[in-house]
N, C-alpha and C positions, 0 to 999 in steps of 0.2 A: 851714463854720461849724457849731459844735455846736448841735444842736436838742434840745428835750425832746419826746418822743413817747409818747403813751398808746396801748397796744395792747390791745384788748379781744377775748378769745377765744383760748385757747391750743391750738387744734387745729393741724393741720399747717401751714396757711397762716400763722396768727397767730404761732406759735412760730418759724417760719422767718423771718418779717419781723422779729420782736423780736431774734433773735440776729444777723441781718444788720445791723440798725440799730446794735446794740452794737459789732459789728466795724468799722463805719464811724465810730465815735467819738461817737455820740449818747447822750443820757440816756434810758433807757427804763423806763417803768412798765408792767408786765404785769398784766392783770386777767382773772380767770376766776371763774365762780361755784362751781367745784368745786375741792376742795383738792388732788387728785392732780396736775393739770397745773401748778398754782402751785408745788408742791414741786419738780416736775421742772424748771421754767424758772428758779426763783429764783437758782441759782448763776450764771446766764448773763446776767442783766439787772441794772439799777441797783436796782430795787425790784420786788417781786411781791406782789400783794394779792388775797385772795379776797373778791369782792364781786359783787352782782347789778347788772350795768351797765345793765339795763333800768329801774332805779329811779333817778330823777333825784336823790333825796336821798342815795342811796348814792354816786353819782358826785360830788356836792357835798362829801360828807364826806371823800373821798380826794383832794380838790383838783383834780378834772378840769378845772375852769374855768381853771386856771393854765397849762394846756398850749396851745400854739399849734397842735399837730398831734395827730390821733388816727386810728387805724386800727380800724375795726369789722370783725372777722374772723369773726364767728359766723353765717355765712349759713344754716346748716342750721336755726337757731332764728330763723325769719323774723320773727316778731312781736317777739322780743327785740332783734334787730338794728335794726329800725325804731324802737323806743322808745329804744334807746341812741343812735342817730344824732340823733333829735329832741332828746333830753336834752342831748347834747353841744353842739348849736347853741344851745340855750336858755341854757347855762352860759357861752357866749361863745367856744367853741373855734372858731378861725378856719378851720382846714383839716381836714375830716373825710373820710377815704377809707373807703368802705364796700364790703365784698365782697357780691356778689349771687349768688343761686342760679338766678335766672331773669330774663327781660326784665321781667316784671311787677314782680318784687321790686325790680329796679334802678330802675324808673320811680318806685316809691313812695319809695325811698330818696332819689332826687333831689328829689321833692316835699317831703320833710320836712327837707331841708337838706344832704344829702351834697354835698360839693364835687366829688367824683369817685367814680364807681362802677366797680368792676373785676369781671371775670368770669374768674377764674383757670382754671377747668375748660374753659371755651370757648376761651380763649386757648391753653392747653396742647394742646387737641385740634387746633387749627389748626396749631400748630407741629409736632406729631407727623405730621399729614397731609402737611405739606411735606417732612418727612424721608423719606416713602415716595415721593412723586410726583416729587421732584427728586434726581438722584444727588449723593452726597457732601455733602449738607446736614447741618451739625452743629446749627445753630440758626436760627430765623427770627423776625423781628419785623415784624408788620403795620404799615405806615405809612398806607396808603389802600387802597381796593378794588383788588385785583389788583396791588398795588405794595408792595414790602417791602425789608427789609434782611436779607441772609443771611450766615451764616458757613459757609464750605465748606472741605472738604479739596480742594485743587486736584488735578485729574486728573494722571496721570503725565506726560502730554504737556506740562504746564505747567512741570514741575520743571527748573530750570537756565536757564529763559528769562526775559528781562526783560519788564516790562509793556509796553514799547515794541514788542517783538517780538510779544507776544501780542495787542496791540491789542484788548483786551476791549471798550472803548466802541464801536469801529468795527465789530467782528465781531458782538458780542452785544447791543449797546445797554445794557450794564451798566457802572456806574461803580465802580472800586475805591476804597474809602474808607479801608482800613487793611489791614495785614499783621501777623499775630501770629506771632512766632517764640519759642516757649517762653513766658517771662514778659514778653518785650519786645513792645511794640506800636508800629508805625510808622503814624502817622495821615497821611492824604493822601500816600501813597507817591509817589516820583518815578518817572517812566516808565523810568528806567534801573535801578530796583530789580529784583532777580531773585527768583524764587520758589524757595525751598529745600525739600529733603525734610523733611516734617513741619510745614511752614508751614500756617497757616490764613489764608484770604483773606476779607475782609469786603467785600461788594458791595451796591450799591443799584440797584434797577430794577424793571421789570415782571416779574411772576411767569412769564409765558409765555416770557420770554427765557432763563430759567434752565436749560431743557433743553439749551441749547447748551454747557453746562459739561461735557458728557460727554467732550469731547475736542477 
């Protein structure tokens, strides 16, 4: 369903979020206090406006209260992000996702009304760490402490063999939840599905069991 989303702060995180939201078919209003990032993002979003989002009157003037969703992406300007989050909630925005630079910053954002706080640098650091500590990992999503979802390049010993033969749940206590082959994804693959050259395997389970993917 098409949503209208206000994205504040056109740094790397905010501009990436705005462009991806547009690619997903949503209506996006991009806001930044500086002219250059607004000029850069303008061709890629529905609307782009130069405004000081820490000023509640400025947000009211651009119709921020008409949006059900907002992303506050300017974590380096701690005070501005806190004021923007507070102003958006005062204007009636139902869902405010705010980027935090630190745990303390995140706690304050929650106190002033953020529906959800994200820590992109911390999350990316964890994902990169997993790419070093576990062989063949392409991407990692933390689900709970020491438990996650991984996308891996299957070791050579997996290629040509079925999930039944590999018995990943029995041998490794990991559950296959999807196989990606090019642009096609098979969700909840059958035990008779075979791993092909170049496939990507998506698994869920305990981090400590991932080391068994070596072969």
